[in-house]
N, C-alpha and C positions, 0 to 999 in steps of 0.2 A: 429327482436328484438336484442338489444345490451347487451353485457356483458363487463364490464370494469375490467381489471386485473391490479393490481398494481405490477410493476416489470416486466422486460423482460429479466432477466438472465436465466441461465440454470435451476435453481430451479423452475422457473415459466413455463417452457416448458410443463409439464404435464397438467397444468391448461389451457393453451392456446389450446392445442390439444383436451382436454376433452370438452371444451366449443364449439369448432368447431364441434366435433362429435355430440353434442346435437343440432346442427343446429343454433347456435347463431352467430351473427356478433361480432367478438372479437376485442376489442379495448384495447391496452396496453399503459401504460405510464412508463417512466423511465427517470432519469436525464442523463443517458448515451445513446446517440443516436446510439451507436455502439453495444448495448447489443445483445447478441448472439441469443435471441429468438424472436426478432422483426420480423424476416422473416416469422415466423409461423402465425403471427396475420394478421387481415384484415387491421387494422389501427394503427398508432403509433402517439403519441403526446409526445413531450419532456416536462415533468413536474417532478419536484423534489417530491419524495414521502413524504417528510415532509410538503409540501405546501398544507395543507388540504383545504384551501379556493380555491386555484387554481384547485385542484382535483374536488371540489364541482362544480365549475363553468363549468368544462369540462363535468362532469356527467350530469348536467342540460342540456347542449348542446346536449348530446347524447339522453337524455330523450325526448327532443323536436324533435329529428330527428330519429324517428323509435321506440322510447321507450327504457327504460333501465330496465333490469330484475334483475341485480345483480352487486355488486361491490365485488371484491374477491382478496385475496392474499394468497401466500404460501411461506414459507421460507424467509420472510423479517421481518424487525423490525416494520412494519407499519400497524399492525392490527387496531390500534387506528384510523388511517386515514380512513380505510375502514368503521369502525363503525360510525365515524363522518358523513361521506357522507350518509351512509345508514339511519342514524337517521333523517337527514334533508329531505331525499327523501322517507321515510317510506318504506324502503326495508329491507329484512330479514338479520339480523346480531345480534351479541352481542351488548348490549348497549354501548355507547361511554364511559360511566363511568366504566363499567366492563372491557372494552379493555384497558383503562388507568391503571386500577388495575393490569392487566396482562402484562403491558408493562414497568411499573416503579417499580423497585424492592423494594424500601422502602414502597411504597403503598401496594405492594403485601404482604410484611411481616406484615404490620399493619392489613390487612384483615385476614391473617392466625392467628395472635395473638388474634384478636377479637373473632374468631370462634373456637379457640383451635385446630387448625390444626398443626400437628407436622412439625416444620421447625426450622432452626438454629437461635440461639440468634444473634443479630446484632446491629450495630449503623450506623447512616448516617453521612458522612463527605463531606465537599466541599473544594474548594481551600483555603479558609481562615483558615481552620483547620490544614493546613500543617505547623506546627511549633513545637517547642521543647515540647509543652504541650500535643501533640497528644498521645505519648506513655502512659502517665499517664491516659489520658482519656479512652484509649482502655483497659488498664490493670484493670480498675474498673469493666469491664464487661466480658472481654475475655482473654484467655491465648494462647500462641503459641502452635501449629501453628494455624493460622486463614486464612481466604480467603478475598481478596480485589477484588471488581469488580465494573464496572460502573453500575449506576442504570438503564441505558437505551440502552443497546447494546447486540448483540448476537454473536455467533461464538467464544465465549471465548476471544474476543478482550478486552485487558486491564484487564483480569482476571488472578490472580495467587495466589499461597499460599505464606504466609509470615511466615518464620520459626524463625526469630530472629530480633533484633533491626536494624541490618545493612540493612535489606531488606525492612523495613517499609516505609520510606519516598519516595523512588523511586517508590515503588509499588502503593502507594496512588496517587502520582502525575500522574503516567501512567494511572491509572483507571479514574481519574478526566479528563485527557486529552482526553480519549476515550469516555467520556460522552457528549452527545449533550447539556445537561443542566449543566455540570460542577459539578455533584454530584456522589458520590460513596457510597457503603455500605461495611462495614467490618463485617464479620460474622464468627461464629465458624466453624471449619472444621469438616465435617461429614465423619467418617470412615465407609466404607462398600461398597459392590458392587453397581454399578450404572446402572439404567435402563432408557430407553426412551420409553414413551408410548403416542400413538396418540389416539384421541377419537373424536366422533361427538356427540354433544349435540342437542337434537331434541325432542320437545313436552314432556318435563319432563323426558326424558330418556338420558342415557349416554351409548354409545356403543364404546367399545375399538376396535380400528382399527389399531393395530400394537403394539407389545410388544417386545422390543429388549434389549439385553444386550449391554451396552456401554463399550468399551475397552479404558480406560483412563490411560495415562502414562506420564512420564517425568516431575517430579516436578522440580522447583516450579510451572510449568505451567500444565494445564489440557488439554492435547492433545488427542483428540479422534482418535486413530489409526484405528478405524472401529467399526462396530456394527454387531451383529449376531441376526437373527430373525428366529424362536421364541427364546426367552430367555429360558434357562433350569433352572428351579427352582421348589421348592415344591408348591403344591396347596395352602398351608397355606400362604406362602410368596406372591404368585401370587394374592390371594384374598385381602390380607392386603394392598399390594401396590396399587391395583386398587381402593380399598375403600378409602384410604387416598387421592389419586388423585382426586376422586369424591368429597370428602369433601373440598379439596382445590379449585376445580373449582367452587363449589357452593359458597364458601366464597368470591370468586372474583366477583360473580354475572353472570357467564357465562350461557347463556340460549339458544342460537341459533347459532350453527356453530361449528367450530373446536376448539379443545383444545389439548395442547401438554405439557407433563410433563417430566422434568428431576428429577429423584427421587432415593434416596438411601435407602438401607435396612441396618440400623445400629444395634448396640447392643440393642438399645431401640426401634427397629421396624422401619417402614418407616418414612423418613423425606424428605420433598419436597425441592429440590433446587430451582426450579422455574416452573411456568406454563405459557405458552403463549396462546393467543387467536387466534391461527392459526394452519395450518398444519405444520408439522416439515419440516426442510430443511435436509441437510446432506444425501440426496438420500433415506431417509426412506419412506416418504409418497408417493413419486412419482415413486420409483423404487423397493426397497427391499420388501415393504409390498405388493404391487400388484403382484410381482413375487411369493411371498410365499403364497398368499391367493387367487389369481384369482379374487380379488375385486378391481375395479378401485375406490380407495378411493377418489381421487380428483374429479372424476365425481359425486360421491354421495354427497360430500360436496358442489359442485356447484348446484346440484339439490335443496338442502336445501336453499342455498342462493337465488335461483330463485323461491322460494315458491312452489316447486314441491316435490312430495313424493320420498324419496330415496329408491326405490323399492328393489334394490339388497341388500341394507343394511338390510332392514326389513325382507327380505326373509331368509337371511343367519345367522342372529344373534342368539346367544344362551344366556340363562340367566346366570348371574354371582351372586354368593352369596355376600352380603354385610358383610364384616368382617374387621373392621379397626384395630383390634389387641388390646391386653390388655393394651398397653402403651398409646393409643390414648384417649384423654379426651373427644372427641366429638363422640358420638354414634348415632347421628341423621342421618338416611338414606336420602341422598340429592336427588338422582335420582333413577329410576329403572335402574339397571345395566345389560348390555349385552356385548357380545364380538363376533366379527367375527374372528375366530382363523386362524392362519397360517396352511396350510396343507402340506407345504414343507419348506425347509430351504433356506434362502438367506443370504449371508455374504458379507459385504462391508469392504474393507481394503484400507488404504491410503498408497501411496508411498511418501517418503520424502527424502530430500537431506541434506548432510553436507554443511557448508558454502562454497560459491565460485561463479564462473560464468560458465554458461552452454556453453560447446563447442558443444556437440551434444547429442541426446537421441537415444537409440537403444534398441531392444530386444536382450538379450543374446542368446536366441534360439527361433525359431518360435513357437508360442504358439497356440495349436489347441484344447485345452481342451474344450469340448462342454459345460461344466458346467460354463465357464466364459461367461457371457452375455454382460457385458459392460466394456470397457476400456476408462476411462474419464480423460485425462490430462487436467490440468488447462491451460486456454488460455494464462496466463501471463508467463508460463514456456516454453520459446522457446530459440533458439540459441542466445547467448549474454546476456541472462537475469541473473540477480543476484538471487541466491537462498540462503536460510539459513535454519537451523534447526528450525522448526516451534515453535512459541510462542503462536499461537492461531490456531483455526480450519479453517481459511480462507487462511493460508499461506503454506498449504501442496502442493505437486507437482501434485497430481492426485489421482484417486481412481479406484478400480476394484470391480466389483460386480459379484458374482457367485450365481448359483441356483442349488439345487439338492434335491431329495427326501431323501438323506442321509446327516445328519448333518455334519459328519466328512468329507465327500467328498466335500461339499460346502465350508467348512472352508479351507481345504487344497488346493482346486483349487484357491481360492482368494489369499491365501498366496503365492502359487507357482507363480502365475501371477505377484504379486508384486516383488518377488525375481528375476524375469527375466527382469524387467524394469531397464535400467541402464542409468544414467546421467553421461557422461564424463565431467569433469571439466577442464577449461583452466588451464595450468600450471602457476607457478610463480604468484599466487594470494595471496594477503596479508591476506584476510579473511580466506582462507583455511589454510595458514601457522599459523595464530593465533590459529585456532582450533586444528591443529596437535600439536602445542606447549603448549596446555592446558592453553592458556591465557583466563581468564574469569574475569568478573567484580565482585566486592566485593558483590554485591547484587544478584548474580546468581551463587552461589557456586555449583559446580558439574553439571553445565549446559553450553553448550549442554552435553548430557551424553556420556559415552564411549560405544562403540559397545560391548566390552567384558571385560572391566575393565582395570586397569593399570598394566603393567609388572613391577615386582620388579627388582632391580639391580642383584639379584641372578639369576632370570630367564633370564635376558638379557645376562648374562655371558654364558648361555647354548646355545645361538643362534650363528651360524656362522657369522663371520664378513662380508663375501662376499656371495652373491647369484650369481652364474655364469651366464653369458650371455646365454639366451634362455633355461636356466635350468627349468625343470618342477617343479612347487611348490607343487603339490598335493602329491608327494611322498617324500617330505622333511619336514614333520611336526616335530618340536622339541619334544623330548621324554616327557618333563614335561607337554606338552599339552595333549598328548595321555593318560598320567597316571592320569590326573585330570578331574574335571567335565567340564573343558573348552570345551571338545569335544562335549558336549550335549547342550551347550548354543547356543542361536540364537540372532541375532541383529535385528534392526528395519526393515530389509528386510526379516526376517524369515529365514535367512541363517546361517548355522553353519560355523565354521572356515574351515572345510574340504571342504564344498561346495564353500566357497569363493575362496579357492585356485584352485579348479577345474575351476571356472569361470574365474579366472585370467589367467589360462593357455589358455582358449579359447579367451579371449579378447586381451592378450598381449603375444602370443607365442614367439615373437621375441624380448622380452624385453632386455635392455642392462644389463651389470653387475650392480648389485644393492648392496647398503649398507644393509647388512642383518639386523642389529639392527634397522636401520631407517625404513626398510620395515615392520618388525614385530611390532614395536611400532605404526606405522600408521595403521596396520590391527586392532590391539586391540583398537585403538582410533576411527577409522572411517570406518571399514569394507572394502568392495570391492572398493568403491569409493576412499578411501584414498590410497589403494594399487596401483590402476591405476594412481592416481595423482602422487605418488612418482616415479613410473616408467616413466611416461611422463615427469616429471620434470628432472629426471636424463638424459633422452634422450636429452632434451632441453639444459641442462648444457653441455653435450658433444659436 
């Protein structure tokens, strides 16, 4: 019997392997014939995941040749394509209408409004709306800051905060350009901690299968630097977030399959950012949750798609109280709620780069911490590749995943592993120079961010003009840094200034004579990468 999986990237690898473990012939489709997980499948067909009629034709071919049990995806934008095919072939899935509700953000907001599910106020715009009247149109409903995003994309592509008039037009244009349909939504900004929650909907029940805290940084963009599972929060917050997620899933019409929520806990209680009709990407459903729970979530979701009983899910789940909170206007219980909880901690952290071109990648020290389970560089980050500080969640350089029975150990292991990954940048690069010189566009003020803030002229005067050739840096920290809170700060590699200097001594023990002020300005701007770049550039100039 056949299973058809949409997508053959890394995020689909757990689905491909799980389907094979269940004994199915695994067929995958992707527009990229070089997708990294094709090698794990039995058969591959090059089909664009947007081409639902082409997918249906192939599904019918598989059904006529051995039978087709399920159509499935995880971590893609194309749950609606899955539902379209399943509806035509009478296979288990959410309805096509429900999947569209969960794929197109303005439809999603309409469903939430209709059923009084807490979500941000919004309005829809398209390319024709990008003119001088747009500011007035928005101001009638929203105030700064607000969020602009495409109606039909994932991974925070084209999504950003708008803080003032100068950022508006370019933000809307970018969001519209990232939309397959040329539409975007503008919505109020929700202040509060953010969580990512996976679930399986099955026979009138909803079972939570992963509850993680998301770590979002670097405005005006929303860059997830990692997630930690399980989230640490009160039982009251936990139950309210799950209950509002359930209300949202019901409002969209989700009845059979996976659901994934990005949700915040604001001063007015839970508010839903969005709900997708699929398993999460970002290493959560296929990596961190199975590590933390011992439940193969992808396999259980596949069993539901194949019209089989998800026995491990049913055996492990525990009842959850329905409690949407005092601010929620909808108090109707949508499903019987359950949860399969994490029994240990798993932490995922991303490693990122300042702008430039990759010369080579190395580990500063051999990493042998047994808590680190996965080191996952992105395939596009290789020698000669252009890198930049990320503006979305698909442009990071790689990820590290750790696991431990102890929350603190898991988090520190992931962060330490990230801090020891180092990308050396080619010297004399215009993009790196722009970054170090604080050149930024008018609509991206204070982005990319500084590693440690900007040095004042008074502080620069306290820095020696010259750093001698081969001089150790770790023993030459300016006094004003030692006497201030600088010494406690960490950058995006989870490194302090002291740790950066120690690592510089390891990476460039034979550095040339350096301009002291240039070196320290670079450190405060771009951390270790910037320090090494300045040293290499000085060597090149000599």
